[in-house]
ZAMARGU-4260 file (C-alpha; in steps of 0.2 Angstrom, whole numbers, plus 5000, padded with zeros to 4 digits):
<rodrens>
0) 4875/5048/5080 | 4892/5055/5080 | 4896/5066/5095 | 4899/5085/5093 | 4915/5084/5102
5) 4928/5070/5102 | 4940/5065/5116 | 4956/5059/5109 | 4961/5048/5123 | 4956/5047/5141
10) 4969/5048/5154 | 4975/5034/5166 | 4979/5022/5152 | 4989/5010/5163 | 4978/5010/5178
15) 4960/5011/5170 | 4951/5017/5186 | 4951/5036/5189 | 4957/5036/5207 | 4971/5023/5207
20) 4985/5033/5199 | 4998/5042/5210 | 5002/5057/5200 | 5020/5058/5208 | 5024/5041/5201
25) 5014/5038/5186 | 5008/5053/5176 | 4993/5051/5165 | 4996/5047/5147 | 4987/5053/5131
30) 4988/5047/5113 | 4990/5060/5099 | 4982/5053/5083 | 4986/5068/5072 | 5000/5081/5071
35) 4995/5096/5081 | 5005/5113/5083 | 5007/5120/5101 | 5016/5135/5108 | 5033/5129/5115
40) 5040/5136/5131 | 5052/5147/5121 | 5037/5154/5111 | 5041/5145/5095 | 5029/5133/5086
45) 5030/5115/5092 | 5023/5101/5081 | 5017/5087/5092 | 5018/5071/5081 | 5007/5056/5083
50) 5013/5046/5098 | 5008/5041/5116 | 5014/5054/5128 | 5015/5056/5147 | 5009/5073/5154
55) 5013/5082/5170 | 5015/5100/5176 | 5031/5110/5177 | 5025/5127/5181 | 5021/5137/5171
60) 5022/5123/5158 | 5015/5106/5153 | 5029/5093/5152 | 5026/5080/5138 | 5037/5064/5137
65) 5035/5052/5123 | 5032/5034/5129 | 5044/5021/5123 | 5063/5017/5124 | 5066/5025/5107
70) 5062/5043/5111 | 5069/5052/5127 | 5066/5070/5124 | 5056/5081/5135 | 5044/5094/5127
75) 5038/5109/5137 | 5022/5118/5131 | 5015/5135/5136 | 4999/5132/5146 | 4987/5143/5155
80) 4985/5140/5173 | 4968/5141/5182 | 4957/5132/5194 | 4943/5119/5192 | 4929/5113/5203
85) 4929/5095/5197 | 4931/5080/5209 | 4946/5070/5202 | 4954/5057/5214 | 4971/5058/5204
90) 4979/5069/5191 | 4969/5068/5175 | 4973/5073/5157 | 4964/5073/5141 | 4965/5079/5123
95) 4949/5085/5114 | 4944/5095/5099 | 4939/5113/5101 | 4924/5123/5095 | 4935/5132/5082
100) 4940/5123/5066 | 4956/5112/5068 | 4958/5117/5086 | 4963/5105/5100 | 4964/5107/5119
105) 4976/5098/5130 | 4970/5099/5148 | 4978/5093/5165 | 4967/5093/5181 | 4975/5090/5198
110) 4965/5084/5213 | 4969/5100/5223 | 4959/5111/5210 | 4973/5117/5198 | 4970/5116/5180
115) 4982/5118/5165 | 4977/5120/5147 | 4987/5121/5131 | 4978/5126/5115 | 4984/5119/5098
120) 4979/5118/5080 | 4982/5106/5066 | 4986/5120/5054 | 4998/5132/5061 | 4998/5144/5076
125) 5005/5158/5065 | 4990/5157/5054 | 4977/5158/5068 | 4971/5170/5081 | 4968/5167/5099
130) 4957/5152/5104 | 4946/5152/5119 | 4948/5140/5133 | 4936/5126/5137 | 4921/5131/5147
135) 4918/5123/5165 | 4902/5115/5158 | 4912/5107/5144 | 4926/5101/5155 | 4913/5093/5167
140) 4904/5085/5152 | 4921/5078/5146 | 4925/5071/5163 | 4908/5062/5165 | 4911/5054/5148
145) 4928/5048/5153 | 4921/5041/5169 | 4908/5032/5160 | 4921/5024/5149 | 4933/5017/5162
150) 4934/4999/5167 | 4934/4991/5184 | 4950/4991/5194 | 4964/4980/5190 | 4957/4976/5172
155) 4968/4978/5157 | 4968/4996/5150 | 4956/5001/5137 | 4969/5004/5124 | 4986/4996/5129
160) 5001/5006/5123 | 5010/4994/5111 | 5028/4991/5110 | 5035/4988/5092 | 5044/4971/5093
165) 5057/4966/5080 | 5047/4958/5065 | 5051/4945/5053 | 5046/4956/5039 | 5048/4975/5036
170) 5031/4983/5039 | 5033/5001/5034 | 5035/5010/5018 | 5047/5026/5017 | 5038/5042/5022
175) 5036/5058/5012 | 5042/5075/5019 | 5027/5084/5012 | 5014/5073/5004 | 5003/5087/4997
180) 5018/5096/4989 | 5025/5080/4982 | 5009/5074/4976 | 5007/5090/4965 | 5024/5088/4958
185) 5020/5071/4950 | 5022/5072/4931 | 5005/5072/4922 | 5012/5061/4908 | 5020/5044/4911
190) 5035/5035/4905 | 5029/5020/4895 | 5034/5002/4901 | 5028/4984/4899 | 5030/4966/4904
195) 5027/4949/4897 | 5012/4939/4904 | 5011/4922/4896 | 5002/4912/4910 | 4984/4911/4914
200) 4978/4905/4897 | 4962/4912/4891 | 4962/4926/4904 | 4965/4945/4903 | 4963/4945/4884
205) 4948/4957/4883 | 4934/4944/4882 | 4923/4942/4897 | 4925/4950/4913 | 4943/4945/4916
210) 4955/4961/4919 | 4969/4968/4928 | 4964/4977/4944 | 4979/4984/4954 | 4997/4987/4953
215) 5011/4989/4967 | 5030/4990/4966 | 5042/4982/4977 | 5060/4986/4971 | 5062/4979/4954
220) 5047/4968/4956 | 5028/4972/4953 | 5013/4964/4960 | 4997/4964/4949 | 4980/4959/4955
225) 4968/4952/4942 | 4950/4945/4940 | 4948/4929/4930 | 4934/4917/4928 | 4943/4903/4938
230) 4951/4913/4952 | 4956/4930/4959 | 4974/4931/4956 | 4990/4940/4961 | 5004/4940/4948
235) 5022/4943/4953 | 5032/4952/4939 | 5051/4953/4939 | 5057/4969/4930 | 5074/4962/4928
240) 5080/4976/4916 | 5075/4990/4928 | 5083/4997/4944 | 5078/4992/4961 | 5077/5010/4967
245) 5072/5027/4959 | 5063/5028/4943 | 5061/5013/4932 | 5062/5023/4916 | 5054/5017/4900
250) 5059/4999/4894 | 5051/5002/4877 | 5062/5016/4869 | 5071/5006/4856 | 5057/4994/4853
255) 5038/4994/4856 | 5039/4978/4866 | 5048/4976/4883 | 5063/4965/4886 | 5061/4946/4888
260) 5067/4947/4906 | 5053/4959/4911 | 5040/4946/4914 | 5027/4937/4926 | 5037/4924/4936
265) 5023/4918/4947 | 5004/4918/4948 | 4995/4915/4965 | 4977/4910/4966 | 4970/4921/4980
270) 4953/4913/4980 | 4944/4901/4968 | 4927/4906/4974 | 4929/4925/4976 | 4936/4928/4959
275) 4938/4947/4959 | 4954/4953/4966 | 4953/4971/4969 | 4965/4986/4971 | 4978/4983/4985
280) 4993/4989/4994 | 5011/4983/4998 | 5017/4989/5015 | 5035/4985/5018 | 5035/4966/5015
285) 5017/4963/5018 | 5004/4963/5004 | 4985/4965/5008 | 4972/4962/4994 | 4953/4960/4994
290) 4944/4947/4985 | 4926/4947/4982 | 4910/4939/4975 | 4893/4932/4980 | 4889/4946/4992
295) 4905/4942/5003 | 4923/4946/5003 | 4940/4942/5011 | 4956/4952/5014 | 4971/4941/5011
300) 4988/4945/5019 | 5004/4939/5012 | 5022/4939/5017 | 5032/4944/5002 | 5049/4946/5010
305) 5054/4934/4996 | 5044/4942/4981 | 5047/4926/4971 | 5038/4915/4984 | 5024/4925/4993
310) 5017/4916/5009 | 4999/4918/5015 | 4998/4924/5033 | 4979/4925/5036 | 4962/4931/5030
315) 4949/4943/5036 | 4931/4937/5031 | 4918/4950/5027 | 4899/4947/5026 | 4883/4954/5031
320) 4880/4972/5037 | 4896/4981/5042 | 4896/4998/5051 | 4878/5001/5049 | 4878/5004/5030
325) 4868/4994/5018 | 4880/4992/5004 | 4886/4974/5001 | 4902/4969/5010 | 4913/4969/4995
330) 4932/4973/4995 | 4936/4982/4978 | 4950/4992/4986 | 4962/4989/5000 | 4975/4999/5009
335) 4987/4996/5023 | 4998/5007/5034 | 5008/5006/5050 | 5004/5020/5062 | 5017/5029/5073
340) 5012/5019/5088 | 5016/5003/5079 | 4998/4997/5076 | 4991/4994/5058 | 4977/5002/5050
345) 4967/4993/5036 | 4955/5002/5024 | 4943/4992/5014 | 4933/5000/5001 | 4916/4994/4995
350) 4903/4999/4983 | 4916/5007/4972 | 4924/5014/4988 | 4908/5024/4991 | 4910/5016/5009
355) 4926/5014/5018 | 4928/5002/5032 | 4942/5004/5044 | 4951/4991/5054 | 4964/4993/5068
360) 4976/4980/5075 | 4977/4977/5093 | 4995/4976/5093 | 5011/4979/5082 | 5012/4961/5076
365) 5007/4960/5058 | 5010/4941/5057 | 4994/4937/5067 | 4977/4944/5064 | 4972/4956/5078
370) 4961/4968/5067 | 4945/4975/5074 | 4933/4985/5064 | 4933/5003/5072 | 4923/5013/5060
375) 4914/5014/5043 | 4914/5030/5033 | 4902/5036/5019 | 4906/5047/5004 | 4893/5059/5010
380) 4904/5063/5025 | 4918/5070/5014 | 4925/5087/5019 | 4938/5098/5009 | 4940/5107/4993
385) 4925/5099/4984 | 4912/5085/4987 | 4918/5074/4973 | 4923/5057/4979 | 4926/5046/4964
390) 4923/5027/4961 | 4940/5023/4967 | 4946/5006/4960 | 4963/5008/4970 | 4966/5017/4986
395) 4983/5018/4995 | 4989/5025/5011 | 5004/5037/5011 | 5014/5042/5027 | 5020/5059/5030
400) 5036/5060/5040 | 5028/5069/5054 | 5016/5055/5056 | 5001/5061/5047 | 4992/5048/5036
405) 4985/5053/5019 | 4975/5043/5006 | 4977/5043/4987 | 4962/5038/4977 | 4964/5033/4959
410) 4950/5032/4947 | 4943/5036/4930 | 4928/5049/4930 | 4917/5038/4920 | 4899/5037/4927
415) 4893/5022/4919 | 4896/5004/4925 | 4907/4991/4918 | 4924/4992/4909 | 4923/5007/4897
420) 4935/5017/4886 | 4935/5036/4887 | 4935/5047/4903 | 4949/5055/4912 | 4961/5047/4924
425) 4963/5056/4941 | 4972/5054/4957 | 4964/5062/4972 | 4973/5066/4989 | 4964/5066/5006
430) 4970/5069/5023 | 4964/5056/5035 | 4960/5058/5054 | 4954/5044/5065 | 4947/5051/5081
435) 4944/5040/5096 | 4926/5041/5103 | 4922/5026/5114 | 4925/5008/5119 | 4921/4993/5108
440) 4920/4975/5116 | 4928/4969/5132 | 4942/4972/5137 | 4939/4983/5122 | 4947/4994/5109
445) 4941/5012/5106 | 4928/5016/5093 | 4933/5029/5080 | 4926/5043/5070 | 4934/5045/5053
450) 4937/5062/5045 | 4942/5062/5027 | 4947/5079/5020 | 4950/5081/5001 | 4965/5093/4999
455) 4971/5090/4981 | 4969/5081/4964 | 4979/5078/4949 | 4974/5074/4931 | 4985/5061/4924
460) 4986/5056/4906 | 4988/5037/4901 | 4987/5039/4882 | 4980/5022/4880 | 4994/5014/4890
465) 4985/5013/4906 | 4968/5015/4914 | 4964/5020/4931 | 4947/5011/4930 | 4958/4995/4929
470) 4974/4996/4940 | 4984/5010/4948 | 4994/5012/4963 | 5006/5023/4973 | 5024/5019/4977
475) 5037/5029/4988 | 5055/5025/4985 | 5069/5024/4997 | 5072/5043/4995 | 5054/5047/5000
480) 5049/5052/4982 | 5031/5048/4977 | 5027/5039/4961 | 5010/5033/4953 | 5009/5018/4942
485) 4995/5013/4931 | 4991/4997/4921 | 4979/4993/4907 | 4964/4982/4908 | 4970/4968/4897
490) 4986/4961/4889 | 4989/4961/4870 | 4998/4947/4862 | 5006/4942/4879 | 5012/4960/4882
495) 5005/4971/4897 | 5008/4990/4896 | 5009/5002/4910 | 5015/5019/4915 | 5026/5027/4928
500) 5021/5044/4933 | 5037/5051/4942 | 5040/5066/4953 | 5047/5082/4945 | 5057/5092/4958
505) 5054/5110/4961 | 5073/5112/4965 | 5088/5101/4966 | 5100/5101/4982 | 5114/5097/4982
510) 5118/5101/4964 | 5118/5086/4952 | 5135/5079/4948 | 5132/5063/4940 | 5129/5064/4921
515) 5120/5047/4921 | 5106/5055/4932 | 5103/5069/4919 | 5086/5072/4912 | 5077/5084/4900
520) 5058/5085/4898 | 5051/5094/4883 | 5032/5099/4884 | 5020/5101/4870 | 5012/5116/4877
525) 5017/5132/4887 | 5018/5131/4906 | 5023/5113/4905 | 5006/5107/4899 | 5000/5093/4888
530) 5010/5078/4883 | 5029/5078/4885 | 5044/5067/4881 | 5057/5062/4893 | 5076/5062/4888
535) 5087/5053/4900 | 5106/5053/4897 | 5108/5034/4901 | 5094/5030/4888 | 5099/5043/4875
540) 5106/5030/4863 | 5090/5020/4862 | 5081/5033/4852 | 5084/5043/4836 | 5085/5060/4842
545) 5091/5066/4825 | 5073/5065/4819 | 5059/5070/4831 | 5046/5062/4819 | 5053/5046/4826
550) 5052/5052/4845 | 5034/5050/4848 | 5030/5061/4834 | 5037/5076/4843 | 5043/5086/4828
555) 5040/5105/4830 | 5030/5102/4846 | 5041/5109/4860 | 5034/5124/4869 | 5042/5123/4886
560) 5055/5113/4895 | 5062/5107/4912 | 5079/5100/4914 | 5092/5094/4927 | 5110/5094/4919
565) 5127/5095/4928 | 5137/5110/4927 | 5149/5108/4912 | 5136/5100/4901 | 5122/5106/4890
570) 5108/5099/4879 | 5107/5106/4861 | 5091/5109/4853 | 5091/5111/4834 | 5078/5119/4822
575) 5079/5105/4809 | 5082/5087/4808 | 5100/5080/4808 | 5106/5093/4820 | 5104/5107/4807
580) 5097/5125/4808 | 5097/5136/4822 | 5104/5130/4839 | 5097/5133/4857 | 5106/5128/4872
585) 5099/5121/4888 | 5113/5124/4900 | 5117/5114/4915 | 5120/5121/4933 | 5117/5105/4943
590) 5100/5112/4948 | 5083/5113/4940 | 5081/5123/4924 | 5065/5128/4916 | 5058/5138/4902
595) 5039/5140/4903 | 5037/5147/4886 | 5048/5147/4871 | 5038/5160/4861 | 5048/5175/4867
600) 5064/5167/4862 | 5057/5164/4844 | 5058/5145/4847 | 5040/5139/4850 | 5036/5123/4840
605) 5053/5123/4832 | 5063/5108/4839 | 5067/5094/4827 | 5083/5086/4834 | 5094/5087/4849
610) 5109/5080/4858 | 5121/5081/4873 | 5137/5091/4873 | 5150/5097/4885 | 5151/5116/4887
615) 5170/5116/4884 | 5183/5104/4877 | 5202/5104/4879 | 5208/5089/4868 | 5209/5089/4849
620) 5201/5072/4849 | 5185/5080/4856 | 5185/5093/4842 | 5172/5094/4828 | 5168/5105/4813
625) 5152/5105/4803 | 5151/5114/4786 | 5134/5117/4778 | 5128/5119/4760 | 5117/5134/4764
630) 5116/5149/4776 | 5110/5147/4794 | 5117/5129/4795 | 5104/5121/4782 | 5104/5109/4768
635) 5119/5096/4767 | 5130/5095/4782 | 5148/5089/4782 | 5155/5084/4799 | 5173/5083/4802
640) 5180/5075/4818 | 5195/5081/4828 | 5211/5072/4823 | 5205/5067/4806 | 5216/5069/4791
645) 5214/5084/4780 | 5202/5085/4765 | 5213/5089/4750 | 5199/5090/4737 | 5180/5093/4741
650) 5175/5088/4724 | 5180/5070/4728 | 5169/5068/4744 | 5151/5062/4746 | 5140/5072/4758
655) 5123/5065/4762 | 5123/5054/4747 | 5128/5067/4734 | 5145/5067/4727 | 5155/5083/4727
660) 5155/5097/4740 | 5167/5110/4732 | 5163/5128/4732 | 5147/5124/4742 | 5151/5129/4760
665) 5140/5144/4766 | 5140/5142/4785 | 5149/5133/4799 | 5147/5127/4817 | 5162/5121/4826
670) 5169/5116/4843 | 5188/5117/4844 | 5200/5118/4859 | 5207/5135/4863 | 5222/5139/4853
675) 5219/5126/4839 | 5213/5131/4821 | 5204/5122/4807 | 5209/5131/4791 | 5198/5132/4775
680) 5206/5134/4758 | 5200/5142/4743 | 5207/5129/4731 | 5211/5111/4732 | 5227/5104/4739
685) 5227/5117/4753 | 5230/5132/4741 | 5223/5150/4739 | 5216/5162/4752 | 5211/5155/4769
690) 5198/5157/4782 | 5203/5151/4800 | 5190/5143/4812 | 5199/5148/4828 | 5195/5137/4843
695) 5189/5144/4860 | 5185/5127/4867 | 5166/5131/4865 | 5153/5130/4851 | 5156/5144/4839
700) 5146/5148/4823 | 5147/5157/4807 | 5129/5158/4800 | 5134/5166/4783 | 5150/5165/4775
705) 5146/5180/4764 | 5151/5191/4779 | 5168/5184/4778 | 5169/5185/4759 | 5171/5167/4758
710) 5154/5160/4752 | 5154/5145/4741 | 5173/5145/4740 | 5180/5131/4751 | 5189/5117/4741
715) 5200/5109/4754 | 5203/5110/4773 | 5213/5103/4788 | 5218/5106/4806 | 5232/5117/4810
720) 5241/5113/4826 | 5255/5124/4835
</rodrens>
């Protein structure tokens, strides 16, 4: 039922009859629906992004001009010039798929018999050989199809070229530079967060079928969809303790419960009859959610310009047979995106997203319902890296900055029905192409053929904090960084837990200068595998990093590490608790640092405490000296800060709960400004032979005082200044 070839858009979109266009005044137009690489006039590779273009000849090239006041450039493409035998009353252009995989042909035919053909590909011209031109029979077939789809003279066009008017609401999310690359950078273990939900009494407690189903972020707000016995609901959560942009970071470091001001502030009943609200998406300031039940469903649109007071816009009702597939018209997952031409694409998943229904708006006004069903797709049509298409409870669109649209599906690979524990949480990435193949209705919109290609997947670890069989969702921040959020099925004593899976950059440019943006990630396995802990400078005081037993049980677990630390700072890893034992430095450069395996450095599964430190100091007030009861910085530790008074008698001081430290010092670690000295004395009252700890401005160590003939001899000490 789907044609072997596909015409992307017929020519003469402004005057629909093929004989009414004066090529000198109104060149034909085509719509590019997917990014295509062509050869430019200078021989370079030119990416033609999704848009509507006028096409005309400029020997020996094809001249493309984007339609619309916002784009003025002229694009010249290399073309092969030949002849044709077809009868065309006016200059005609079309774009069609080729016989070779990923190939496209842009053809311009003139009435006098001249033909121009440019050949492109959706991958890269550099990675492909030559592609053969369309045969005359193929061109004839395409033209006959175009003629059969035209409408009478003076009728509106089949597919009017929309203008994008100013909108009362924002209708786009930020784009991502390279979706696949950034998708594969998402951290596999999430930062734990939570919020308080005290509304909806009796629901979301683990009894019955009530559960959370979807999660989306809007600045420092969240929207959560849920299924309850009385209604399908949308909950608005204000994360008042968190930032509006970038990472949320964990709000459960110093306590297992979230702050009181991170809470549900509003509950909306999307439907009292369709009580299951499914996975959903926020697009700019518009929220679209499916509600389902009793063999029917609706997609409800909300204006969330004011997140504290969402306003319903309209509903799309779904019932009966849709798209020729027998699966019930449910709406368990909904996605929404604005295309480069201004129109909106709506995806509705049914039967656990085994069938995807696609709707396209007639214009660029999201505030009114102009959606038309243009295609339905079944999982058996999947292309790509494998044929595994999960039971996705949440599906979201992601825009790449070149106009290509991707789909992220989020699911748990449990093959049994119902809400279950166990299984693995996965995010799958798909490339989406909607190819136009024919007219629907009168005056009509074009029917589409959907191509879904699986290109990547990512195993994420919720660790009982979230569940992709419940709710998960994608978020792109203002910097174009891709995040994934996952929420659990039910609340526990009024607390709802969720995870933030953030991107881990492969590089940092320009170099980081702000210490508050510093982070370190320590991994339980080599090559950045298994679970990990995130250490943020701004949150460092919220955890006891002197004892890794109290940091998610990460004592003696570190096997690899990544970090971004400004130049002039370092992060110190210690072999033992309380900053004792051997020391390992993670040095800051402002860029991304990484150690994939600590074993060759004799540091695997060794870290027990850690802290930040400047690389150098210049002031006495920054200085410190640590003296240890045993060799290699072990046993009791006496810390002496810069500017403090001397210690005249070590027998009179208490160190780690034990009185007396005289004749006990066996090793030392210190950081003293260049030119200053901390002097150790053999006897009390600053008498006897001495050992000077000479400052260099950096951390220095004496692991064994035996080498200085001063083991177990220190009885007094003080700073010596010039």
